[in-house]
VEXTORGU-235617 format. One line per field, with one value per residue: residue number from 0; x, y, z of N, C-alpha, C in turn; residue in one letter. Coordinates in steps of 0.02 Angstrom, whole numbers, plus 32768, in hexadecimal, padded with zeros to 4 digits. Example, Ala and Ser with C-alpha at 12.3 -4.5 7.8 and 13.67 -1.06 7.14 Angstrom:
BEGIN
resi (0,1);
neast (8294,8282);
nnorth (7EE4,7F90);
nup (8186,8162);
caeast (8267,82AC);
canorth (7F1F,7FCB);
caup (8186,8165);
ceast (8294,8285);
cnorth (7F5B,8002);
cup (8186,818A);
resn (A,S);
END
This chain:
BEGIN
resi (0,1,2,3,4,5,6,7,8,9,10,11,12,13,14,15,16,17,18,19,20,21,22,23,24,25,26,27,28,29,30,31,32,33,34,35,36,37,38,39,40,41,42,43,44,45,46,47,48,49,50,51,52,53,54,55,56,57,58,59,60,61,62,63,64,65,66,67,68,69,70,71,72,73,74,75,76,77,78,79,80,81,82,83,84,85,86,87,88,89,90,91,92,93,94,95,96,97,98,99,100,101,102,103,104,105,106,107,108,109,110,111,112,113,114,115,116,117,118,119,120,121,122,123,124,125,126,127,128,129,130,131,132,133,134,135,136,137,138,139,140,141,142,143,144,145,146,147,148,149,150,151,152,153,154,155,156,157,158,159,160,161,162,163,164,165,166,167,168,169,170,171,172,173,174,175,176,177,178,179,180,181,182,183,184,185,186,187,188,189,190,191,192,193,194,195,196,197,198,199,200,201,202,203,204,205,206,207,208,209,210,211,212,213,214,215,216,217,218,219,220,221,222,223,224,225);
neast (7C19,7BF6,7C57,7CCD,7CC0,7CC0,7D40,7D8B,7D6B,7DA5,7E2C,7E3F,7E2B,7E97,7F01,7EE8,7EF6,7F7E,7FA5,7FFD,7FE4,8000,7FF8,7FD5,7FDB,7F79,7F59,7FA2,7FC2,8005,8059,801C,7F95,7F50,7F3A,7ECC,7E8E,7EFA,7F12,7E9D,7EAC,7F26,7F04,7EB4,7F0A,7F49,7FD3,801C,805A,807D,80A0,810D,8115,8192,81CA,815A,80F8,8163,81D1,825E,8281,82A1,821E,8235,829D,826F,8257,8217,8199,81C3,822B,81E4,8196,81EE,81FE,8196,81B8,823A,821C,81CF,8232,8284,8245,823B,824D,81E6,8180,80E2,8077,7FE7,7FB4,7F77,7F32,7F0A,7EAD,7F1A,7F7A,7F63,7FAC,802B,8019,7FFE,8078,80C9,8090,80B1,813A,814F,8103,80FD,8104,8095,7FFF,7F7F,7F2E,7EE6,7E82,7E54,7DDB,7E2E,7EA7,7EA9,7F0A,7F3B,7FC5,8000,805F,80A1,8099,8074,7FEB,7FC5,7FF6,7FA6,7F27,7F3C,7F42,7ED9,7E3F,7E11,7DC9,7D48,7D4E,7D8B,7E07,7EAF,7F10,7EBC,7E9B,7F0D,7F9B,803B,80E8,8189,820D,8277,8283,822B,820F,8203,81AB,8136,8170,8132,808D,7FF8,7F54,7EEE,7ED3,7E51,7E04,7E1C,7DC6,7D58,7D8D,7DF0,7DD8,7D50,7D00,7D2E,7D3E,7D3D,7DAC,7E12,7E2A,7E58,7ECD,7F16,7F28,7F77,7FF3,8021,8081,8097,811B,8126,818C,81FA,81BE,81A5,816C,8167,817E,8127,8167,814A,813E,80B9,80BA,807E,8096,806C,8097,8129,81A7,8225,82B4,82BC,8245,8195,8103,80FF,8106,80B5,80AA,8053);
nnorth (7C35,7C3B,7BE4,7C29,7C98,7C5A,7C27,7C9C,7CCA,7C66,7C79,7CFA,7CE1,7C8D,7CE5,7D40,7CEF,7CE2,7D59,7DCE,7E01,7E89,7EB3,7F38,7F72,7FD3,8055,8036,7FB4,7F21,7EAC,7E3A,7E56,7E2D,7DA5,7D4D,7D68,7D54,7CCA,7C9A,7CCD,7C95,7C10,7C10,7C15,7C8E,7CFF,7D47,7DCF,7E11,7EA8,7EE8,7F81,7FFA,7FDA,7F93,7EFA,7E72,7EBD,7EFF,7F80,800B,8070,80F4,811E,8136,81B7,81F4,81F0,81B9,8166,810C,80CD,8083,7FF1,7FC5,800C,7FDB,7F56,7F5C,7F8F,7F21,7ECC,7E7D,7ED7,7EBC,7E8D,7E98,7ED6,7ECC,7F46,7F55,7FBA,7FDF,8050,80C6,808E,80B3,8126,80F6,80AD,8112,8155,80EE,80DB,814E,813C,80C0,80AB,8053,7FD6,7FB7,7F74,7F85,7FE3,7FD5,802A,800B,8039,80A5,812A,81AB,8215,8294,82AD,8255,824D,82CE,835E,83EC,83F5,8373,8332,836A,833C,82B4,8281,8230,8273,826B,82AB,829E,823F,8274,82DF,82F2,82B4,8262,8202,81C6,8165,819D,8199,81D6,81D2,8222,8278,82CB,8351,8361,8345,82BA,8216,819F,815E,8115,80DB,80E1,804F,8038,8078,803F,7FDC,8026,807E,8044,7FB9,7FA7,7F5D,7EDF,7E31,7DED,7D9B,7DCF,7E49,7E20,7DE1,7E4D,7E98,7E42,7E49,7EC9,7F2C,7FAF,800E,807E,80BF,80C9,80F1,809B,801A,7F81,7ED3,7E38,7DB9,7DF3,7E9A,7F10,7F83,7FF5,8079,811E,819A,81F8,8266,82DD,8319,83A3,83CD,83ED,838B,8330,82C5,823B,8194,8121);
nup (78B2,793B,796C,7950,79A4,7A21,7A1F,7A24,7AA4,7AF3,7AD4,7B08,7B8F,7BAA,7B95,7BFB,7C6C,7C6D,7C99,7CFF,7D9C,7E06,7EA9,7F15,7FB6,802E,80A8,8145,8125,80D3,8067,8095,80A3,8034,8039,802E,7FAF,7F5F,7F68,7F2A,7EA9,7E7D,7E80,7E14,7DAF,7D97,7D95,7E22,7E7D,7F18,7F57,7FD4,8013,8043,80E6,8103,8116,80FE,80F0,813C,815A,81C3,81F1,8216,81C9,814E,80EB,8083,8003,7F8B,7FB2,8002,7FA2,7F59,7F56,7EFE,7E89,7E71,7E5A,7DE3,7D91,7D86,7D30,7C8F,7BF4,7B9D,7BEA,7C32,7CB5,7D21,7D88,7E2B,7EA3,7F4B,7FB1,7FF6,7FA7,7F27,7F10,7EFF,7E8B,7E2A,7E28,7DF5,7D78,7D31,7D28,7CED,7C70,7C05,7C38,7C7C,7C65,7C91,7D0F,7DAC,7E18,7EB0,7F13,7F2B,7F44,7ECF,7E7E,7E10,7DF6,7E49,7ED3,7EE8,7EE0,7F4E,7F5A,7F3C,7FAD,800F,7FE6,7FE6,8064,80D4,8110,81AE,820C,823B,829A,8305,8355,8313,8368,83AD,8355,8320,8354,8373,833F,8368,8321,8300,8366,83EC,83D5,8350,82B3,82AD,8284,8270,8264,82A1,8294,8320,8383,83B1,8353,82DA,82AA,8280,8222,81CD,81BE,81A8,8154,815D,818C,8234,824D,81FD,8238,82B5,828B,8258,82CE,8316,82DE,82E0,8340,83A7,83DA,844D,848E,8438,83C6,835D,82ED,831B,82ED,82E9,82AE,8230,81EE,81DD,8197,81CF,81E0,81B4,818B,8161,8192,816E,81CA,81C3,8192,8178,81A2,8120,80C7,808B,80B8,80A7);
caeast (7C19,7BF9,7C97,7D00,7CB7,7CD6,7D89,7DA6,7D63,7DD7,7E6E,7E42,7E32,7EDB,7F2D,7EDC,7F13,7FC5,7FB1,8022,7FC6,802A,7FC9,7FF5,7FB2,7F6A,7F6A,7FAA,7FC2,8041,8046,7FF2,7F4E,7F32,7F43,7E91,7E84,7F34,7F06,7E69,7EC7,7F59,7EE0,7E96,7F43,7F65,8013,800E,8090,8066,80D9,8113,8137,81CA,81B5,811B,80FE,81A1,8208,8277,8298,8288,81F3,8250,82D0,824D,8249,81F7,816D,81EB,824E,81B1,817B,8225,81F4,816E,81DF,8270,81FE,81BF,8272,82A2,8220,8253,822E,81A9,8151,80AF,8054,7FAA,7FBE,7F3B,7F43,7ED1,7EB2,7F53,7FA3,7F59,7FE3,8063,8008,8007,80C0,80E3,8075,80D9,817F,8152,80C5,80FF,8105,8055,7FC9,7F41,7F33,7EA5,7E80,7E21,7DCB,7E71,7EB3,7EBA,7F21,7F55,800E,8019,806C,80D9,808F,8057,7FA4,7FC2,8002,7F6A,7EEF,7F4D,7F3B,7E92,7E1F,7DF0,7DB3,7D08,7D5B,7DAA,7E44,7EE6,7F2E,7E8A,7E94,7F4D,7FD5,8074,812C,81B6,824E,82AB,8281,81E8,8206,81FF,816D,8134,8188,8104,8049,7FCC,7F11,7EE6,7EB6,7E09,7DE3,7E2D,7D8B,7D2C,7DAD,7E18,7DBE,7D07,7CDF,7D55,7D28,7D5F,7DED,7E44,7E3A,7E82,7F0D,7F3A,7F3B,7FAA,8034,8034,8096,80B1,814B,811E,81CB,8226,8198,81AE,813C,818B,815A,8126,816F,814F,8121,8080,80BE,8048,80A6,8044,80B8,816F,81BA,826B,82C4,82B4,8209,8154,80E8,80F2,810B,8087,80C0,801E);
canorth (7C75,7C2D,7BC4,7C5D,7CC0,7C30,7C24,7CDC,7CCC,7C39,7C99,7D31,7CC4,7C75,7D1F,7D5C,7CC2,7CEC,7D9D,7DD5,7E34,7EA4,7ECF,7F69,7F7C,8018,806E,8006,7F71,7F01,7E79,7E08,7E68,7E0E,7D5D,7D28,7D6F,7D36,7C82,7C8F,7CDC,7C64,7BD2,7C18,7C16,7CD0,7D0D,7D7C,7DE8,7E40,7ED3,7F08,7FC1,7FFE,7FD9,7F6E,7EB2,7E53,7EED,7F0C,7FC5,8032,80A5,8136,8130,8143,81FE,820F,81C1,8197,8131,80DC,80A9,8062,7FAA,7FBE,8026,7FAC,7F19,7F6A,7F97,7EE0,7EA7,7E82,7F0E,7EA7,7E71,7EC6,7EBF,7EEF,7F61,7F5E,7FDD,7FEB,8089,80F1,806D,80D6,8156,80CE,809C,814C,815F,80BA,80E5,8182,8125,8083,80A6,801B,7F95,7FB0,7F6C,7F9C,7FF7,7FD0,804F,7FE9,8067,80C0,8171,81BB,8259,829B,82AA,8224,826B,82F8,83A5,83FC,83E4,832A,8320,837D,8311,826E,826D,8228,829E,8242,82D8,8288,8211,8298,8305,82CA,828A,8232,81CF,81A5,815E,81B8,818B,820E,81B3,8256,82A2,82E4,8395,8361,8326,8271,81ED,8167,8165,80DB,80E8,80C1,800D,803B,8096,801B,7FB8,8056,80A4,801B,7F75,7FA9,7F2B,7EA1,7E02,7DF3,7D79,7DFB,7E7B,7DFE,7DD7,7E8D,7EAB,7E14,7E55,7F0F,7F3B,7FF3,801C,80C5,80DB,80D9,810A,806C,7FE4,7F41,7EA0,7DF3,7D93,7E24,7EDB,7F1C,7FC3,801D,80C0,8141,81D6,8200,82AC,82EB,833E,83EB,83D7,83E3,8348,833D,828B,8206,8151,80F5);
caup (78D5,7982,797C,794F,79E0,7A59,7A1B,7A3B,7AEC,7B0F,7ACD,7B38,7BD1,7BB0,7B9D,7C3D,7C9E,7C6E,7CB1,7D3D,7DC6,7E3B,7EDA,7F41,7FF1,8041,80EA,817B,810A,80B9,8037,80B7,809E,7FF9,803D,8016,7F67,7F3D,7F63,7EF8,7E66,7E6A,7E72,7DD2,7D81,7D8C,7DB6,7E51,7EA8,7F4B,7F69,8016,800D,8073,812B,810A,810C,8114,80E8,817F,8160,81FB,81D6,8225,8198,810E,80F1,8047,7FE1,7F58,7FD4,8017,7F68,7F36,7F47,7EC0,7E50,7E65,7E3D,7D9D,7D6E,7D7C,7CFD,7C4A,7BD0,7B7A,7C1A,7C4B,7CF1,7D35,7DCB,7E54,7EE0,7F78,7FDE,7FE4,7F75,7EE9,7F07,7EE5,7E45,7DFF,7E22,7DC9,7D34,7D10,7D1F,7CC5,7C49,7BD5,7C5B,7C9F,7C34,7CAF,7D56,7DCD,7E57,7ED7,7F49,7F35,7F39,7E8A,7E75,7DCB,7DF3,7E7A,7F15,7ED6,7EF0,7F90,7F57,7F42,7FF3,8034,7FD4,7FEE,80AA,80E3,8142,81E1,8241,8256,82D1,833C,8347,82F8,839D,83C2,8321,8312,8381,834D,8354,835A,831A,82F9,83A2,83FD,83BE,8307,829C,82B6,824D,8266,827C,8299,82AD,8361,837E,83BC,8319,829C,8291,8260,81EC,819F,81B4,81B3,8129,8162,81BF,8273,824C,81DF,826B,82E6,826B,8256,8312,8330,82BF,82E8,8384,83A9,840F,8459,84A6,8401,838D,8326,82E8,831C,82C8,8301,8270,81FA,81FC,81B1,8175,81EA,81E1,8182,8174,8174,818A,8177,8207,81B9,816A,8199,8196,80DA,809A,809F,80A7,80BF);
ceast (7C20,7C3B,7CCF,7CFD,7CD1,7D22,7DA9,7DA1,7D98,7E1C,7E75,7E4C,7E79,7F0C,7F26,7EFB,7F5E,7FD8,7FD4,8004,7FF7,7FFD,7FEE,7FC5,7FA7,7F7E,7F6D,7FAF,8006,802A,8018,7FA8,7F2A,7F2F,7F08,7E8A,7EBF,7F2A,7ED2,7E84,7EF9,7F39,7EBD,7ECC,7F5A,7FA8,8009,804C,8072,80A1,80D4,8138,8167,81B0,8175,8127,813E,81DD,821E,828F,8278,825E,820F,8286,82B1,8234,822B,81CA,8194,8210,821E,819A,81B1,821A,81CB,8196,8218,8256,81EE,81FE,8291,8280,8241,822D,81EC,8175,8122,808D,8013,7FB3,7F7A,7F4F,7F05,7EE0,7EEC,7F84,7F9A,7F8F,801F,8058,8016,8051,80DE,80CD,809E,811F,8184,8113,80C3,80FE,80C2,801D,7F87,7F4E,7EED,7EA9,7E45,7E11,7E0A,7E74,7ECA,7ECB,7F46,7FA0,802B,8022,80A9,80D2,8073,800D,7F99,7FC7,7FC4,7F31,7EFC,7F47,7EF1,7E7A,7DF7,7DD6,7D70,7D11,7D7E,7DE6,7E7C,7F03,7EFD,7E84,7ED3,7F78,8012,80B6,8159,81FD,8287,82AD,823C,81DB,8202,81BF,816F,814E,815B,80C0,8024,7F88,7F08,7EBF,7E6A,7DE2,7DEF,7DF1,7D5E,7D4B,7DCD,7DF5,7D72,7CE1,7D00,7D38,7D54,7DA4,7E24,7E59,7E67,7EC8,7F36,7F52,7F73,7FEF,8049,8044,80B5,80DE,814C,815F,81F7,8200,819D,8174,8163,8161,815F,812B,8175,812B,80EA,8085,8089,8057,8082,8067,8102,8182,8204,8277,82B6,8274,81CC,813D,80D2,80FA,80E2,80A3,808F,8026);
cnorth (7C6A,7C0F,7BF7,7C87,7C9A,7C2C,7C63,7CE2,7CA1,7C59,7CD3,7D18,7CAB,7CAE,7D3D,7D31,7CC8,7D31,7D9C,7E10,7E48,7ECB,7EFB,7F7B,7FC6,8027,8036,7FBE,7F57,7ECE,7E44,7E16,7E43,7DC2,7D35,7D2B,7D52,7CEB,7C73,7C99,7CA9,7C20,7BD3,7C23,7C5D,7CD5,7D4B,7D8E,7E1B,7E68,7EE9,7F4A,7FC9,8005,7FB3,7F23,7E96,7E81,7F05,7F54,7FE8,806B,80EB,814C,813E,818A,821D,81DA,8199,815C,80F9,80B0,8082,8018,7F9E,7FD4,7FF6,7F6C,7F24,7F73,7F54,7EB7,7EAF,7EB9,7EFB,7E88,7EA7,7EA9,7EE7,7F05,7F69,7F80,7FEA,8027,80B6,80CF,808D,8109,8132,80BD,80D7,815A,812D,80C4,8118,8168,80E9,807A,806A,7FD7,7F87,7FAE,7F86,7FAE,7FF8,7FF4,8034,8011,808D,810B,817D,8205,825E,8291,8277,8244,8298,833F,83AE,83EA,8399,8314,8330,834D,82C7,8254,8269,8258,8273,826C,82C5,825B,8232,82C0,82D6,829A,8257,81F7,81A6,819D,8172,81A2,81C3,81F4,81E5,8285,82BF,832A,839B,833E,82DA,824D,81B2,8177,8123,80EE,80C0,8080,800E,8056,806F,7FF6,7FE7,8076,8077,7FD9,7F71,7F76,7EE6,7E73,7E06,7DD3,7DA4,7E30,7E5D,7DF2,7E17,7EA2,7E7F,7E22,7E9E,7F1B,7F80,7FFC,8067,80E6,80F2,80F4,80DC,803A,7FA3,7F0C,7E5C,7DC7,7DC0,7E63,7EE8,7F5E,7FF3,8067,80E2,817F,81D3,8248,82B5,8318,8389,83FB,83D7,839D,8345,8300,8251,81C3,811E,80AF);
cup (7921,7996,797E,798F,7A1E,7A5B,7A34,7A87,7B0E,7B0D,7AFF,7B7E,7BDC,7BBB,7BE3,7C74,7CA2,7C8A,7CF5,7D64,7DFD,7E6B,7F0C,7F79,8000,8088,811E,8164,80F7,8086,8053,80AE,8067,7FFF,8023,7FCA,7F41,7F34,7F2C,7EB1,7E4F,7E5C,7E2F,7D9D,7D6E,7DB0,7DE2,7E79,7ED8,7F65,7FB2,800A,8047,80BB,8138,80FF,8127,810A,812D,8189,819D,81DF,81E1,81F4,8153,810E,80B2,8028,7FAC,7F77,7FE8,7FDD,7F42,7F28,7F08,7E83,7E3F,7E44,7DF3,7D74,7D5C,7D45,7CB9,7C26,7BAF,7BA9,7C34,7C89,7CF9,7D7D,7DED,7E95,7F0A,7FA4,7FC8,7FB5,7F30,7EDB,7EE9,7E9C,7E17,7DF4,7DF1,7D81,7D0E,7CFF,7CF0,7C9A,7C1A,7BF6,7C7F,7C6C,7C4F,7CF8,7D74,7E10,7E7F,7F16,7F5D,7F28,7EF2,7E85,7E32,7DC7,7E24,7EBE,7F0F,7EEF,7F37,7F92,7F5C,7F8A,801D,8026,7FE1,8034,80BC,8119,8172,821A,825F,8293,830C,8325,8332,832C,83B9,8393,8319,8351,8358,836B,833E,8357,8314,8335,83AD,83E3,8372,82F2,82A4,8278,823F,8284,8274,82B6,82EE,835B,8385,8381,82D9,827F,826A,8222,81B7,818D,81BB,8189,812E,8197,81FD,8272,822E,8212,82A0,82CB,826B,829B,832D,8314,82C1,8332,8384,83E6,841B,8471,846D,83C4,8351,8324,82E3,82FA,82EB,82C4,8234,820E,81CA,818C,818E,81EA,81A8,8167,8186,8166,8197,81B3,8200,8193,8196,8189,814D,80AC,80B4,8089,80C2,80A2);
resn (M,G,E,E,F,A,G,E,V,V,M,K,E,K,R,L,N,K,A,H,F,V,L,V,H,G,I,G,G,G,G,W,C,W,Y,K,I,R,C,L,M,E,N,S,N,Y,R,V,T,C,I,D,L,K,G,A,G,V,D,Q,T,D,P,N,T,I,L,S,F,E,D,Y,N,K,P,L,I,N,F,L,S,S,L,D,D,N,E,N,V,I,L,V,G,H,S,A,G,G,L,S,L,T,D,A,I,Y,K,F,P,N,K,I,S,L,A,V,F,L,A,A,T,M,L,K,M,G,Y,V,T,D,Q,D,I,K,Q,G,V,P,D,L,S,D,F,G,E,F,R,D,V,Y,D,M,G,F,G,L,G,Q,D,L,P,P,T,T,L,I,I,K,K,G,L,Q,R,K,I,V,Y,Q,L,S,P,Q,E,V,I,L,L,S,H,S,I,I,I,F,D,S,K,H,G,L,Y,D,H,S,G,F,D,T,G,S,H,A,F,A,A,G,A,N,S,S,L,D,T,C,T,I);
END
């Protein structure tokens, strides 16, 4: 009896070690955010893919050209599309990465064996309806007025809605990195460069995907790309 149980445990561990984890970053992040846990997982023989959503990480897309959530989430959707029909992955999304997970779950239910929402946004339909948009944007009013919390870029012109947002540097420790060690905060600050003249987030080697919203020229501020 004991030998059979031990054998089952070994088999489960072997199957788990073959699992493919796909990690999706959250607000102001990129695939780089997972560097510590990725090393630990790969050293334990797990297969790990860290997605850079559009305009994040090493993705070179100009944030001002990302005008919808569907466009922003394309890297994850394209990656899942490229998998073999019989391949399953475990999706892990942090913070607003939960919006990306929900979108993927609806589109690829047979390719996702498990979805893990890690302190992540969970909306029934993902980011589709007006209510989703309202609920999917974090309420940071405790930290001040909108302009007090965010630095904004107006890639489509000053008279149109902002195309990029980033939480002000002085507030990032309180809002984004409140549980992170100092070295992570220094890392994030060293790779985020805000160009206020053009409203872009330039990159030192790579971009962090710090933009939080994108709005079309004829729309209100209605698409979240955290």
